[in-house]
Structure formats: C-alpha cells, structure tokens
C-alpha positions as CSV (number, residue, x, y, z in Angstrom):
1,M,-18.3,7.1,26.1
2,S,-16.1,5.2,23.7
3,K,-16.7,5.8,20.0
4,A,-14.8,2.7,18.8
5,V,-14.7,2.4,15.1
6,T,-17.1,-0.4,14.0
7,H,-17.2,-2.1,10.6
8,P,-20.7,-3.5,10.3
9,G,-20.4,-4.1,6.6
10,A,-16.8,-5.2,6.6
11,F,-17.5,-8.9,6.2
12,A,-20.0,-8.3,3.4
13,R,-17.5,-6.1,1.6
14,L,-14.8,-8.7,2.1
15,M,-17.0,-11.5,0.6
16,K,-17.8,-9.3,-2.4
17,N,-14.1,-9.1,-3.2
18,P,-13.1,-11.8,-5.7
19,K,-9.5,-11.7,-4.6
20,A,-10.5,-12.3,-1.0
21,I,-12.7,-15.3,-1.9
22,V,-10.0,-16.9,-4.0
23,A,-7.3,-16.2,-1.3
24,L,-9.5,-17.7,1.5
25,A,-10.3,-20.7,-0.6
26,V,-6.6,-21.4,-1.4
27,L,-5.5,-20.8,2.2
28,G,-8.3,-23.0,3.5
29,F,-7.3,-25.8,1.2
30,I,-3.6,-25.5,2.2
31,V,-4.4,-25.5,5.9
32,F,-6.7,-28.4,5.5
33,M,-4.1,-30.4,3.6
34,A,-1.4,-29.5,6.2
35,V,-3.6,-30.6,9.1
36,A,-5.5,-33.5,7.6
37,G,-3.0,-34.7,5.1
38,P,-1.1,-37.2,7.4
39,W,-4.4,-39.0,8.1
40,I,-5.5,-39.1,4.4
41,F,-2.1,-40.0,2.8
42,R,-0.2,-42.7,4.7
43,Y,3.3,-41.9,3.6
44,A,5.5,-40.9,6.6
45,P,7.6,-37.8,5.7
46,E,10.7,-39.4,7.3
47,A,10.3,-42.9,5.7
48,T,12.9,-43.8,3.2
49,S,12.5,-46.2,0.3
50,P,14.7,-47.8,-2.5
51,V,12.9,-45.6,-5.1
52,K,15.2,-42.5,-5.1
53,L,14.8,-39.4,-7.2
54,S,11.8,-40.7,-8.9
55,A,9.7,-38.3,-11.0
56,P,6.0,-37.8,-10.1
57,T,3.9,-41.0,-10.4
58,A,0.5,-42.3,-9.3
59,A,2.2,-43.7,-6.2
60,N,4.2,-40.6,-5.4
61,W,2.4,-37.6,-6.7
62,F,5.3,-35.2,-6.2
63,G,8.0,-37.8,-6.8
64,T,10.7,-38.8,-4.3
65,D,13.9,-37.2,-3.1
66,M,17.5,-38.4,-2.9
67,N,16.7,-40.5,0.1
68,G,13.6,-42.1,-1.4
69,R,11.2,-40.1,0.8
70,D,7.8,-39.0,-0.6
71,V,8.1,-35.3,-1.6
72,F,4.3,-34.8,-1.3
73,S,4.2,-35.9,2.4
74,R,7.3,-33.7,3.1
75,V,5.6,-30.7,1.4
76,L,2.7,-31.2,3.8
77,Q,5.0,-31.4,6.7
78,G,6.8,-28.3,5.5
79,A,3.4,-26.6,5.3
80,R,2.6,-27.4,8.9
81,V,6.0,-26.1,10.1
82,S,6.0,-22.9,8.0
83,L,2.4,-22.0,8.8
84,I,2.9,-22.6,12.5
85,V,6.1,-20.4,12.4
86,G,4.2,-17.7,10.5
87,L,1.2,-17.7,12.8
88,C,3.1,-17.9,16.0
89,G,5.8,-15.4,15.0
90,A,3.1,-12.9,13.9
91,L,1.2,-13.4,17.1
92,V,4.4,-12.6,19.1
93,S,4.8,-9.5,17.0
94,F,1.2,-8.5,17.5
95,I,1.3,-8.8,21.3
96,V,4.6,-7.1,21.8
97,G,4.2,-4.5,19.1
98,T,0.7,-3.5,20.0
99,A,1.5,-3.2,23.8
100,Y,4.7,-1.2,23.1
101,G,3.0,1.1,20.6
102,L,0.0,1.7,22.9
103,V,2.1,2.7,25.9
104,S,4.6,4.8,23.8
105,G,1.9,6.8,22.0
106,Y,-0.4,7.2,25.0
107,V,2.3,8.3,27.5
108,G,4.0,10.6,25.0
109,G,6.7,13.1,25.9
110,R,10.2,12.0,27.0
111,T,9.1,8.4,27.5
112,D,7.8,8.2,23.9
113,N,11.1,9.6,22.6
114,I,13.2,7.1,24.6
115,M,11.0,4.2,23.5
116,M,11.1,5.2,19.8
117,R,14.9,5.7,19.9
118,L,15.1,2.1,21.2
119,V,13.0,0.9,18.3
120,E,15.3,2.8,15.9
121,V,18.4,1.2,17.5
122,L,16.9,-2.3,17.2
123,H,15.9,-1.6,13.6
124,S,19.6,-0.8,12.8
125,V,20.8,-4.2,13.8
126,P,20.6,-6.7,10.9
127,R,18.0,-9.3,11.8
128,L,20.1,-12.2,10.5
129,I,22.7,-11.5,13.1
130,I,20.2,-11.5,15.9
131,I,18.7,-14.8,14.8
132,I,22.1,-16.5,14.3
133,V,23.3,-15.4,17.7
134,A,20.0,-16.6,19.3
135,I,20.2,-19.9,17.5
136,F,23.8,-20.7,18.4
137,T,23.5,-19.4,21.9
138,F,20.2,-20.9,23.1
139,A,19.6,-23.9,20.8
140,P,21.3,-26.5,23.0
141,R,19.5,-25.2,26.1
142,M,16.2,-25.1,24.3
143,E,16.7,-28.6,22.9
144,A,17.4,-29.9,26.4
145,L,14.3,-28.1,27.8
146,L,12.0,-29.5,25.1
147,H,13.4,-33.0,25.6
148,Q,12.4,-32.8,29.3
149,V,9.1,-31.0,28.9
150,W,7.8,-32.2,25.5
151,P,9.8,-35.1,24.1
152,E,7.8,-35.2,20.9
153,M,9.2,-31.8,20.0
154,K,12.8,-33.1,19.8
155,G,14.6,-31.5,16.9
156,Y,12.4,-28.4,16.9
157,A,14.4,-26.2,19.2
158,K,15.6,-24.1,16.3
159,V,12.0,-23.6,15.1
160,V,11.0,-22.3,18.6
161,L,13.9,-19.9,18.6
162,I,13.1,-18.7,15.1
163,I,9.5,-18.1,16.1
164,L,10.6,-16.0,19.1
165,S,13.4,-14.2,17.2
166,L,11.3,-13.3,14.2
167,G,8.4,-12.3,16.4
168,L,10.6,-10.1,18.5
169,I,12.0,-8.5,15.3
170,E,8.7,-7.9,13.4
171,W,7.1,-6.2,16.3
172,L,9.2,-3.1,15.6
173,S,7.1,-2.1,12.6
174,M,3.9,-3.0,14.4
175,A,4.9,-0.7,17.3
176,R,5.5,2.2,15.0
177,I,2.1,1.8,13.3
178,V,0.2,1.4,16.6
179,R,2.0,4.4,18.1
180,G,1.1,6.6,15.2
181,Q,-2.5,5.7,15.4
182,V,-2.6,6.3,19.2
183,L,-1.0,9.7,18.9
184,A,-4.0,10.8,16.7
185,L,-6.7,9.0,18.7
186,K,-5.7,10.1,22.2
187,E,-6.7,13.7,21.4
188,Q,-10.2,12.7,20.3
189,Q,-13.2,13.7,22.3
190,F,-14.1,10.3,23.5
191,V,-10.7,9.8,25.1
192,L,-10.7,13.3,26.7
193,A,-14.2,12.5,28.1
194,A,-13.0,9.2,29.5
195,R,-10.1,11.0,31.3
196,A,-12.6,13.6,32.6
197,L,-14.7,10.9,34.1
198,G,-11.7,9.6,36.0
199,Q,-11.2,6.3,34.2
200,S,-7.8,4.6,34.7
201,H,-5.1,4.7,32.1
202,V,-5.4,0.9,31.6
203,R,-9.1,1.1,31.0
204,I,-8.7,3.9,28.5
205,L,-6.0,1.9,26.6
206,L,-8.0,-1.3,26.6
207,R,-11.6,-0.1,26.3
208,H,-11.2,3.0,24.2
209,L,-8.0,3.1,22.2
210,L,-7.4,-0.6,21.4
211,P,-10.8,-1.2,19.8
212,N,-10.1,1.6,17.4
213,L,-6.8,0.0,16.3
214,I,-8.2,-3.4,15.5
215,G,-8.8,-2.8,11.8
216,V,-5.2,-1.5,11.2
217,V,-3.6,-4.1,13.4
218,V,-5.5,-7.0,11.8
219,V,-4.5,-5.9,8.3
220,Y,-0.8,-5.5,9.3
221,L,-1.0,-8.8,11.1
222,T,-2.2,-10.5,7.9
223,L,0.8,-9.0,6.1
224,T,3.2,-10.0,8.8
225,I,2.5,-13.7,8.5
226,P,3.9,-14.1,5.0
227,A,6.9,-12.0,6.0
228,V,7.7,-14.4,8.9
229,I,7.1,-17.4,6.7
230,L,9.5,-16.0,4.1
231,D,12.2,-15.2,6.7
232,E,11.9,-18.8,8.2
233,S,12.2,-20.3,4.7
234,F,15.2,-18.2,3.9
235,L,16.9,-19.3,7.2
236,S,16.1,-22.9,6.6
237,F,17.4,-22.5,3.0
238,L,20.7,-21.4,4.5
239,G,20.7,-24.3,6.9
240,L,20.1,-22.1,10.0
241,G,16.5,-23.3,10.5
242,I,14.9,-26.7,10.8
243,S,17.2,-29.6,10.2
244,D,16.7,-33.0,8.6
245,P,14.7,-35.3,8.9
246,Q,12.1,-32.6,9.8
247,A,11.1,-30.3,6.9
248,S,10.0,-26.8,6.1
249,W,9.5,-25.3,2.7
250,G,12.9,-23.6,3.0
251,S,14.7,-26.8,3.8
252,L,13.0,-28.6,1.0
253,L,14.1,-25.9,-1.4
254,S,17.6,-26.2,-0.1
255,D,17.5,-30.0,-0.7
256,G,16.2,-29.4,-4.2
257,K,18.9,-26.9,-4.9
258,N,21.5,-29.5,-3.9
259,A,20.0,-32.1,-6.3
260,I,20.2,-29.8,-9.4
261,N,23.1,-30.6,-11.7
262,P,24.0,-30.0,-15.4
263,V,23.4,-33.6,-16.3
264,R,19.8,-34.0,-15.1
265,S,17.4,-31.6,-13.5
266,Y,15.2,-33.1,-10.7
267,W,12.7,-30.3,-11.2
268,W,10.0,-31.7,-8.8
269,L,12.3,-31.2,-5.8
270,L,12.1,-27.4,-6.4
271,V,8.8,-26.8,-8.2
272,F,6.4,-28.3,-5.7
273,P,7.7,-26.7,-2.5
274,A,8.2,-23.4,-4.3
275,A,4.6,-23.5,-5.7
276,A,3.1,-24.3,-2.2
277,M,5.0,-21.5,-0.6
278,S,4.3,-19.0,-3.4
279,L,0.6,-19.8,-3.3
280,T,0.5,-19.3,0.4
281,L,2.4,-16.0,0.4
282,L,0.4,-14.7,-2.5
283,S,-2.9,-15.6,-0.9
284,L,-2.0,-14.0,2.4
285,N,-1.0,-10.8,0.6
286,F,-4.2,-10.7,-1.4
287,L,-6.2,-11.3,1.8
288,G,-4.4,-8.5,3.6
289,D,-5.2,-6.1,0.7
290,A,-8.8,-7.2,0.7
291,L,-9.1,-6.7,4.5
292,R,-7.6,-3.2,4.1
293,D,-10.3,-2.4,1.6
294,A,-13.1,-4.0,3.6
295,L,-12.2,-2.2,6.8
296,D,-11.7,1.1,5.1
297,P,-14.6,1.9,2.8
298,R,-12.8,4.9,1.4
299,A,-10.1,2.6,-0.1
300,R,-12.7,0.6,-2.1
301,R,-12.4,0.9,-5.8
C-alpha cells in the first residue's frame, strides 16, 4: 500500500547537471589520491629530512615543512583523516537524527513536545564546550582502549571522540528536518491505509515513511559532511583535534600559520592544505545542491 516517492530520472537529471559532474570528478580525484596516494608516492608523512622549509620542487611538489617533512604526503594524510571524520560524523548524525525525528514526528502529542524541547535545549549549548569537555574527559580512556583493541590507532583517540561528538551534535538539525517531513506524511492516505490493515508501528516507520524521506535525508547528509569537516579542521586548528605527527587539514593550517612571519612567507604551508580543503567543501556543497535539484524536479531551473 505504500506510495513511496521514487525518482526514476534522478540519476539522469544529476548527470545532466554540469556542477554535479565537476563536483563528482573533483571528489573522486581527491578520494583516489587520499586512498591510493601512499602507494603511489613513497614519502612517509612522518618522515623528517634535513631539507626544511623548502619551496615546492620536483622532488617535493608541495615543499617541506619546518621539520623537513613532505607537505604533499601530509596533505594526503590530512585528506584521509578529514574525509573519514566527515563521513563517519555525518553517518552518526544520519542514524541518530533520522531515528529520533521519525519517532518524534510519528508519535506526536506530548512525546513529540518533550523530544523537541530536548533538541532545543541541546541546541542552546555551544558545541565547542561539548567537544572540549568530551575530549578532556574521555581522551585518556579512549587512548587506552584503542591501544588495547587496535594498536595501529594510537594517537587517534581525539579523532574518534571528535567523530562521535560532532555526529551527536549535527543530528539535531537532521532530527528537526525528518520530524517535519513525518508530520506531513503520516496523515497521507497510504499511511492511514497501513494502519487500517493492522501493520505494526515499526513496519509503518521503516516500510512506508522512511522510503519517502530518503531524498531529503540524502541531500542534507551531503551538506552535513562539509560541516563536520569544517568543524574538525577548526578544532585541529585550535589544537583540540588531531596532534602531531598525525595530520589533518586543520592541523596543517595551524602549522602553516605558525611558520608565517614578517621576514619571509612560507606560503606553501598554508596554500596547499587550504586549497585541498576548499575544493572538497565546495564540491560537496555543489553536489548537495545538484542532488536537491535532481530529487525534486520542481527545483530544476
């Protein structure tokens, strides 16, 4: 009985959008370089050398930093960290926000009011305070746990906490969007028919309401990824995120900022990480806009 919204021509419309094609090409290239880069280019991100603060050359495409490390390999390492944080944080936001919004909108009444008031209270707390408290409270325990369970992840405890913290902050907006859609959908005929047939609430949520939300949720998820990446970069820039010798785009920008002085500008330490992050964020935003247009034909120009 479900009349889930389908988008048979969505992919075709997406592929006709020049912005979407360019965004997908740029994102594909960045992801490929982040994943395959270490096997193609043999410089280790943590390896130091006597050649310090060298401008870009044929040997070091993006130059070297103040410790003689290859900036190109560190930008690739930063891409891996920032992309993983963005994807995982957005996934946490998607799971928690969608489930919360579905239940709140479907149940309605007093339960909906209480759940939405909780969202408003959490929205009023500055996210930076939540993340700082989470990092300083749980980082030592998380580091010890990772050392026991996954020794290769040593030094990434803050990254795990940032993923969880940002995901558990970004879900608030996702929950509001999903809840608003559910409030409108649950009065539609196909939902009323499912109730009349005696279908369970869980089946109605998963088989009838959730498929109708996929378009909206996917678009917002695409826009959540750059928001999480930007937040992580900002935290790393402040020194609250990933720490040396590991790198993210934010920590690389922080290192570049420290190397700037009135006598000489080591521009490559800032330009290349900033360009990589900007291209990624811009492409994700363009892709989100293109997905919105493709999934909603009325929005097409």
